[in-house]
C-alpha positions in Angstrom: -12.9 -100.0 -14.9 -10.3 -97.9 -12.9 -11.9 -98.8 -9.7 -11.7 -102.5 -10.5 -7.9 -102.2 -11.4 -7.3 -100.4 -8.2 -9.1 -102.9 -6.1 -7.4 -105.8 -7.8 -4.1 -104.2 -7.2 -4.9 -103.4 -3.5 -6.0 -107.0 -2.8 -2.8 -108.3 -4.3 -0.8 -106.0 -2.2 -2.8 -106.9 1.0 -2.4 -110.7 0.1 1.3 -110.3 -0.2 1.6 -108.5 3.0 -0.8 -111.1 4.7 1.3 -114.1 3.4 4.5 -112.4 4.4 5.9 -112.1 0.8 6.4 -108.4 1.3 6.4 -106.2 4.6 5.1 -102.9 4.4 7.8 -100.2 5.3 7.0 -98.5 8.5 6.9 -94.7 8.4 9.9 -93.3 10.2 10.4 -89.9 11.6 13.6 -88.5 12.4 14.8 -85.3 14.0 17.1 -83.0 11.8 20.7 -83.2 12.9 22.6 -80.3 14.3 24.3 -79.8 10.9 21.1 -79.8 8.9 19.5 -77.2 11.2 22.7 -75.1 11.0 22.7 -75.3 7.1 19.2 -74.1 7.0 20.0 -71.2 9.3 23.2 -70.5 7.2 20.9 -70.4 4.0 18.6 -67.9 5.5 21.5 -65.9 6.7 22.9 -65.9 3.3 19.7 -64.4 1.8 20.1 -61.7 4.4 23.6 -61.0 3.3 22.6 -61.1 -0.3 19.9 -58.5 0.4 22.2 -56.2 2.2 24.7 -56.3 -0.6 22.0 -55.6 -3.3 20.9 -52.6 -1.2 24.6 -51.5 -0.9 24.5 -51.9 2.8 27.3 -53.5 5.0 25.9 -57.1 5.6 25.6 -58.4 9.2 28.5 -60.5 10.3 27.6 -64.1 10.7 31.1 -65.6 10.9 31.1 -66.5 14.6 27.7 -68.2 14.2 28.8 -70.2 11.2 32.0 -71.4 13.0 29.5 -74.0 14.6 29.8 -75.8 11.4 33.0 -77.5 12.8 31.2 -79.0 15.8 27.6 -79.5 14.6 26.7 -83.2 14.4 25.6 -84.5 10.9 22.9 -86.9 10.4 25.6 -89.4 9.1 28.7 -89.3 11.1 30.8 -90.4 8.0 29.9 -87.0 6.5 32.7 -85.3 8.4 35.7 -87.2 6.9 39.1 -85.8 6.1 37.7 -83.5 3.2 35.0 -81.8 5.3 37.4 -79.6 7.2 39.1 -78.2 4.1 35.7 -77.3 2.6 34.7 -75.6 5.9 37.9 -73.6 6.0 37.5 -72.5 2.4 34.0 -71.4 3.1 35.0 -69.3 6.2 37.9 -67.8 4.4 35.5 -66.7 1.7 33.4 -65.1 4.3 36.4 -63.3 5.8 37.3 -61.9 2.3 33.6 -60.7 1.9 33.8 -58.7 5.2 37.3 -57.5 4.7 37.0 -56.3 1.3 33.9 -54.1 0.7 34.9 -53.1 -2.7 34.0 -56.3 -4.5 31.1 -57.5 -2.4 29.1 -59.1 -5.2 32.2 -61.0 -6.4 33.1 -62.0 -2.9 29.6 -63.1 -2.0 29.4 -65.3 -5.0 32.7 -66.9 -4.0 31.1 -67.8 -0.7 28.1 -69.3 -2.6 30.3 -71.3 -4.9 32.1 -72.7 -1.7 28.9 -73.9 -0.5 28.2 -75.6 -3.7 31.5 -77.2 -3.9 31.0 -78.7 -0.5 27.5 -79.9 -1.5 28.7 -81.5 -4.6 30.8 -83.7 -2.5 28.4 -84.5 0.4 24.9 -83.6 0.1 23.8 -82.5 -3.5 20.1 -82.0 -2.7 20.1 -78.4 -2.0 22.5 -77.2 -4.8 19.6 -75.8 -7.0 18.4 -73.8 -4.0 21.9 -72.5 -3.1 22.5 -71.5 -6.8 19.7 -69.1 -6.4 21.8 -67.1 -4.0 24.2 -66.1 -6.7 24.1 -62.4 -7.5 24.1 -61.6 -11.4 25.4 -58.4 -12.6 
């Protein structure tokens, strides 16, 4: 019974395509943008920072590397609107605080994570749940 339903649906689809009622969508491949690749790297580096903090070690300083966020090209050029730079500035300022104030590393790291989430709420919400996993809970 199921096979007959599947075959009927398949024949209807093929007929619709054949008569031009619908056109199959071609599979498209795209390369990740500079910004997407940088964001993935930043996430991995944030995991490294998190681990160092949990081990009560001084985390590696990624600030210079992360400044590439200003120049990395996004998939959609409209993403970098007038609000993008303030989010970026806030993120980098939170990083500065993390590295300058060793007393409150957990709180300062969580501020960095929060700045990532704030930007992603505005521009690209997809990775927010993954980013939230970076928070350090006392």
